[in-house]
N, C-alpha and C positions, 0 to 999 in steps of 0.2 A: 784208943778204943772208939769206934764209931757210935754216936748216940742214936737211939731209935728215932724213926721219923717223927713220931708223935712228940717226943721230947724236944727235937730240933725245932719243930713248928711252934711248940709252947714257948721256947726261948726266943724265937724270932718274932712272936706276935706283938710284944710291946714296941719293938722297933717299927714294925709295919703300922701299928696304930698311931705311933708318934708321927711317922711320915705322912700318914693320911690326914692327921689333924693339921700338920704344917701346910699341906696342900690347900686345906680349906681357909687357913689364915692368910696364906699368900698365894692366891689363885694365879695360874699362868695366863697372862694376857699376850705374851710375846715369847715365842720359843727361843729367841736369842737373848733373853734378859740376862741369864747367867748360866754357869756350868752346872749340870745336875748334881745334886747331893745324894739322891737315891732314885731308883726306879722301882715302882711297886705295881704288881698286877692288879688291875681294876676288875676285869672280867674276861671271860672267854666267849667269843661270839658263837651263836648256834652253829653246829657243824652242818646241819641240813640247810642247804641254800638252793632255792629254786628246784625243789624235788629231787635233790641229789646230795649225798653226803660228801664233804670235802675229802680229797685223797691227795696227800703230799702237796699242800700249797707251797709255792716257792716265791715267785716274783710279786712285788708290790709297787704301786706307784700312786701318788696322791697329787692331783692338780691344784692350781691356785684357788679354785673354788671349793676344794675339799672333797671332790669326788675321788673315789678310790677304785683302782683296778687290781684284781687278784688273779694270778696265774694258778689255776687248779691243775697242777701237773699230772696227777694220777688219773684225772677225768678228761684230760685233753681239752680243757676249756678255759675261757677267761670270763670272770664275773665282774660286773660293775656294781659298786655299793654307793649309796647316797652318803651325804655328810653325817647322817644319823646311823651310818654303818648297817643300813638295810639293803639286802640284795634286790636289784630291780631288773637286771637283764644279764643274760650270758650268751656266749657264742662258742661253738666248737663241736667236739666229737672227733673220733679218730679217723684219719684219712689223709690223702695227699691233695685233695681239692682245696681251692680257695675257701677260707672260712673254717677249715678243719685243721687239726693239729696231730702231731705225733711227738709227744715229749716236750711241750712248751716249757720255757724256763723263766726268762725275765721279760719285763715290760718297761717301756719308757715312752715319752711323749715326742711327737714329731713337731715340725715347725708350724703346722696348722692346728696343733693341739689335739690331733687324733693320737692314736697309740701305735707303737711298733712292738711286736712280740717275736722273740727268738724261738723258732720252731726247730728244736735240735735234731730230731731224727729225720725230719723232712729236709734238713739242711737249707733253711731259708729264713728270711724275715717276712712276717705278714703285717700288713698295715690295715688299720681299722679307723673308722670315724669314732667320735666320742660316744656315739650311740651303738657302737659295736657292729657297724655295718662293714663288711669286708670290702676294701678298696683295691689293693693290689699286693703283690709279693715280689721279693727280691731273692732270687736263688743264689745260694752260696755254693757254687759248684763250677767246675771247668771240665766240659766233655773231653777236652784233649789231655787232661791230666787229672784223673779221678782221685789221686791222692793229694792234690794240692790243698784242699780244704777238709776240715774235720767236722766238728759239731759246734754250732754257735751257742754260746751261753749268754753272758752279759752283753748288753748293747746300749750305746749312747749316741746322741747326735750333737754335733758342734753347731755354732751359730750360722755357719754357711750351709748347713743341711747335710754335711758329710757324716759318714757313719764310722764308729769305732766298735768293733765286735770281738769279743773274746772267743777264741777257738779252743774249746776245752780239750779236744782230742789232739790237736797239733801244738798246743802250748805256745800260742802267740796271739797277737792282736792283728785283726784284719782291718784295713782301712779301705772304705769305699767312698767314692765322690757323691755329690748330692743327687745324682740320678742312678746310683747303685752300681756304678762301674768300679771294678777293682783297681786300686792304686798301688798299695804296697803292704808288706807285712812289717810288724814291729815285734822284736824279740824272737826267741826260740827256746827249746827246752834247756833249762839250766837255772843256776842260782846266782849268777854274777851279773852285775850291771842291770841292764834292762831285760834280761832273760826271764822267762815265766815258767810256772809249773802249776797246772790245773787252774787257769784263770777263771774267775767267776764274774761277779757284778762289775760293771764299768760305769764311771761317772765323769761328767765334764763340769768344771767350775766356771765362774764368771770370766776368768782370764783365758778360758779355753784350754786349760791344762787337763789332761786325761788321767784319771785315777783308775787303776786296775787292782781288784782284790786278788792278789797272787797267792791263793790259798795254800798251794803245795810248798811254797817257800815261806809261809807264815809272815807275810808282809803286804804292804800296799805299794805298788810301783807307780810313779808319777812321771808322765811325759809332758813336755811343754807343747805349745800349739804348732811347733815346727818339728815335732816327733823326736826331739832329743830327750834323753833321760834327764829329768829334772831333779828328782830326789827319791829316796827310799824311806818309807815310814814303817817302823817296826817297834817291837817291845818284847822283852824276854818272856812275858806271860802270854803273848799272842801266839796261838798255835795253828789255827786254820781259819783265817778270816774269809768269809764268803760274801759279805755284803756290807755296804756303807751308805751313809746319807749325809748331806750337808745341812746344818741348821742355818738359821737366817743370818747369823754373823759370819758364816763361812767355815765354822769349825766342822771337823770331820768325825762323825760317829761310826765306829766299826764294830760289827758283832763277830765274836769268835764262836764258831759252831760247836766245838766239843765242850766248851765251858759255859756257853750262853752268857758271857760277860760282855759288857759294852765298854769300849775304849773311846775316850773323847780326846782327839788330837787337834792342835791348831793346824792350819793348812800347811805349815812347814814341818809338822811331825812331832811337836812337843806335846807330851801327855799333860792334860789340863787338870787331872786329879792325882792324888797321891798313889792311887792304885786303880785297877779296872773296877767298874761298877757292877755289882751283883744285882740281878733282878730278884726282888723279894716277893714271896707269896705265890710262887708257881707250883700248882698241884694238879697233876704230877709234874715233876721237874721237866724243863725243856728237853726235847729230843730232836736234834738236828734243826735248830732254827736256821732259816734259809734267807730271809730278807727282812727289812724293816722299813717303815715309812713314818715320818713325822707328820702328824695330822694338823689340820689348820687351827685346831683349838689347843695345841701344845702337847697332846698325848702321843704316845708311841704305839704303833701297830706292828706286831711281829708275826711272821708266818712260821709256825712251829710244825715243820714238815713231818717229823717222826711221830708226832701225836695227832696229825691230821686236824689241826685247828689254827684259828687266828686269835691272838691274845692282845688285848688292849691294856696298856700300862699308863699309869700316871707318872709324870716326870716331876719329882720334888726338887725345888731349886732353893738355894740360899736367897733370902730377901735382899 
């Protein structure tokens, strides 16, 4: 029998309180100190940002200075937040022109520390300075073959400036060189080897291996820097992984969208905890969490797309 929500929260409160006290006793000074023991909601950011309510926030990115960029998918804009999580600037609006969007999804940093945004319905990448000034765009299309490309979702850059872009519609990875020229595809629809199904966020590690959240196949697919399949990262409890992030030690944190659980893996795919980590204290419960970012102070920021909000969490670690 399911417990009423009030009863469940009453039972969970002592654990949340204990975790919060542990956080005060053992403050996080380095996100790579240890594996999380618990993740607890600290607060929800105000939904009104720069005179507009958030609608389906998806992509998140945090730079080395602690500045955060948020893709506000439903409003076709990108928002810049300070290290204090205060919105200071945005850019966007719906349209095909440079500086506008139609269904933006994920955001990453380019080699000049500006940002790159996947603009899915306009089938392009847009590049901006750190001040959100539009600089240029890379079209993901081929006039001679209209069906060659689908819709870009996740995007990442390697050290040489080349791009790895998840094609959500065509179920494969697009590789562009450092000037945006098409090089090759990786994968196709399927669940064997390096095949993909509904690929989402893309990451590149320090060794230039490429990690793709292969949501439809409930796994993360890893290609090496030569585009060979390196490994598959999966778990029986992982059902639809949409986003991941590396901590400072190189461990991979993966969020499962239906369950809002966090899986912490080594870079080789070993689960670092006895079971996935539940996020405690979320009211209402998460609904379609879409991305996450580890903040410079050790906290975790999650875009809760279905609830139109950004959630700040404390990461409780064993001392």
